[in-house]
N, C-alpha and C positions, 0 to 999 in steps of 0.2 A: 956292535959286531958280535956275532955268535961264534963260539968255539966249536970245533969239529966234534969234540966228544961231549958237548953239552946236550942234555936231553930235557925236554920240557915235560912237566907232569901236569896233566889236565884232569880235573875232577869229573867232568862230563863233556858232552858235545857242545854245550853252550859256552863253556870256558874255551874250548878249542876254536869255536867259531869266532868268539870275541878276540882271541889272540890272532887269528887269521885276518880279521878285519883290520886290526892295528897294523899288522905286517903289510897288508895291501895299501893302507893309507900312507904309511911311511915311504914305501918303495915306488908307488905309482903317483904319489902326490896327493895331499889332503884334499885340495880343491877338486881335482879330477875324480878322486874316489867318491867324495860326497855328492858330486853332481850326477855321476852315472851309476854308482853302486850303493849309495847311501839311501836313506828314506826318501821316497816311499817304496823304493825297491827293497826286496828281501833276499837274503842269502841263507841257504841251508846246506848242511854237509850230509853226505851219505858216503858209505865206503867207496873210495876212489872217485867220488864225484862232488862237484860244487854246483848246486842249483841256484840260478839267479832268476828271480821272479820280477819282471819289469811291469810297469804300468801300461805300456803301449808297445805295439809292434814296431813302431819307429825306433824306440829305445833298444829293442832286441837287435834290430838290423844295424844300428849304429855301433853297439857294443861288439857285434860279430865282425863288422868291418874294421873298426879302429882299435879295439882293445883285446880281442880274444887271444891273440898270440902271447901278448905280455901277461895277461891274466893267467893263462895256463902255466907259463913259466914261473910266475911269482907264487902260484899255489903249489907247484911242484917243489920249489925251493923251500917253502915253509913246511909242507907236509912230508917231504922226503920221499915222495912216490909220485908216479905219473897220475895226474888228476884230470879227469874229463870234465869240461865245463858244459853244463846244460842250461840253455837260455829258454825262458818261458814267458809268455804273456799271462799275467795274473788272471785267473778265471773269475774271481769275485766280481770284477768290474763288468765282465760280459754277462754274468748271471743277473745283474741288476738292470740290464738294458731290456726294455719291454720288447715284445714281439713286434715285427714290422706291421704297420697299419696297411690295410688294403684299401684300394679306391672305394669311396663311399662309406667307409667305416668312420664313425665319430670318435675322435680321441676322448679318452675319459681321464679325469683327474690330472695327475702330474705327468702322465704319459705324453701329453701334448707338448711338453717342454723339453723332453729328453731326446737328444739326437746323438747317435753313436758317432765317434770320430772316424773310425775305420770300419768299413763294411765291404762285403763281397757283392752286395746287391747293386745293380745299376741304379743311378739316381733317377727319380721320377720328376717330371716337370710339374710345376704347380699351376 
């Protein structure tokens, strides 16, 4: 339990983020936190914002529907100010996905085995 006049002293943003993770884990439940906000997802702090980088669009949608209200409240509790939660799909995974193959193109190397999980392109029949 925290006292009203207690003030945390943080050396840098990584200390503050680590303390926020601990706070969220305790108040939202360790299993739930680890499943939806733990690795491989990443959290970063910016002034007035918490950025959550998820591995997939499905995770972003689930967090938005099921956890966003509580996550916002818990961050506000800990940081002492209104915090906006920004959800992102990590771009690193998208950058490694090869360009779509066009009909008649021969796949080369590992590109023949990589299939994106989510795409905006309509599926082609084989």
